[in-house]
C-alpha positions in Angstrom: 249.9 236.2 64.8 246.5 234.9 63.8 243.3 233.3 65.2 243.8 229.9 63.5 244.1 226.7 65.5 247.3 225.4 63.8 247.9 222.3 66.0 248.2 219.2 63.8 248.5 215.6 65.2 249.6 212.3 63.8 247.2 209.4 64.4 249.4 208.3 67.4 248.8 211.8 68.9 252.3 213.2 68.2 252.5 216.8 67.1 253.5 217.7 63.5 254.1 221.0 61.8 251.1 223.3 61.7 249.0 223.7 58.5 247.0 226.8 57.7 243.4 226.5 56.6 243.1 225.9 52.8 241.7 229.4 52.2 244.6 231.1 53.9 248.0 231.7 52.2 251.4 232.3 53.8 252.8 235.0 51.5 256.6 235.3 51.5 257.4 238.6 49.7 260.7 240.0 48.7 261.4 243.7 49.2 264.1 245.1 46.9 263.0 245.1 43.3 259.5 243.7 44.2 257.8 246.3 46.4 260.3 249.1 45.9 263.5 250.1 44.0 266.1 247.4 43.9 268.7 248.5 46.4 271.7 246.3 47.2 272.9 245.8 50.8 276.1 247.7 49.9 274.0 251.0 49.6 271.9 251.0 52.8 271.7 254.8 52.7 269.2 254.5 49.8 266.8 252.1 51.7 265.1 254.9 53.7 264.2 256.8 50.5 263.4 253.9 48.2 260.5 254.5 45.7 257.4 252.5 46.5 255.7 250.4 43.9 252.1 251.5 44.7 250.4 248.5 43.2 252.4 246.3 45.7 251.1 248.3 48.7 247.5 248.0 47.5 247.7 244.3 46.7 249.6 243.2 49.8 247.4 245.2 52.2 244.3 243.6 50.5 245.8 240.1 51.1 246.4 241.0 54.7 242.8 242.3 55.1 241.6 239.1 53.6 243.3 237.2 56.5 246.4 235.9 54.7 249.8 235.9 56.4 252.2 238.5 55.1 255.9 238.0 55.7 258.6 239.9 54.0 261.6 237.7 53.1 264.5 239.9 52.1 268.2 239.6 51.4 268.7 242.7 53.5 270.8 241.8 56.6 269.9 242.1 60.2 271.6 245.5 60.7 269.1 246.9 58.0 266.0 245.7 60.0 265.3 249.1 61.6 265.4 251.1 58.4 263.4 248.4 56.6 260.6 248.4 59.3 260.6 252.2 59.3 260.2 252.3 55.5 257.4 249.7 55.5 255.5 251.4 58.3 255.9 254.9 56.7 254.3 253.6 53.6 251.5 251.8 55.4 252.3 248.1 54.7 250.4 245.7 56.8 252.4 242.6 57.6 253.1 239.9 60.3 256.9 239.6 60.1 260.2 240.1 58.3 262.8 237.4 57.7 266.2 239.0 57.0 269.2 237.4 55.3 267.6 235.6 52.4 270.4 234.2 50.2 271.4 236.6 47.4 271.6 235.9 43.7 268.2 234.5 42.8 267.7 231.1 41.1 265.9 229.9 44.3 264.8 226.3 44.5 262.7 225.8 47.6 262.3 222.3 49.0 259.8 221.8 51.7 257.3 219.2 53.0 254.5 221.7 52.7 253.0 223.1 49.5 255.2 225.8 48.0 254.0 228.0 45.1 256.4 230.5 43.5 255.4 233.6 41.6 258.0 235.7 39.9 257.5 239.4 40.1 257.7 240.9 36.7 256.9 244.6 37.2 253.2 244.6 38.3 251.4 243.5 41.4 247.8 242.4 41.0 245.5 239.5 42.0 247.0 236.1 41.2 245.5 233.9 38.6 245.8 230.1 37.9 248.1 229.0 35.1 249.5 225.7 34.2 253.3 225.4 33.9 256.0 222.8 34.1 257.9 222.3 37.4 260.7 220.2 38.6 259.9 217.3 40.9 261.9 214.6 42.6 262.3 211.4 40.6 260.1 208.6 41.9 
């Protein structure tokens, strides 16, 4: 997958979950409505001919070339994997993996012991910038 040494150890020598170097991001990118037309699972025949969002291809491939990890995280189901991979490859996307079966419906609230940053796609892929916003956190 990459050339990074991801092994992390507790002080007692026990293994813990791997952590990427600070300059490398683990991008989890949706497919439908984010890099191409928004196509529901109920219309899989449209997946093969979905219109590409060209700025998504350019930006994602740039991130890949910079050494970031690119994983598509989609609500498409496992039986749509082949058509999805074929479409991504036809358009020249560089990526490390695809996770199928993301819950549908939006309003995602990701809870993790690692840093999680969320960016809502609003019609244009470009370089990311820093902004300050409010977030929900666990009550102390």
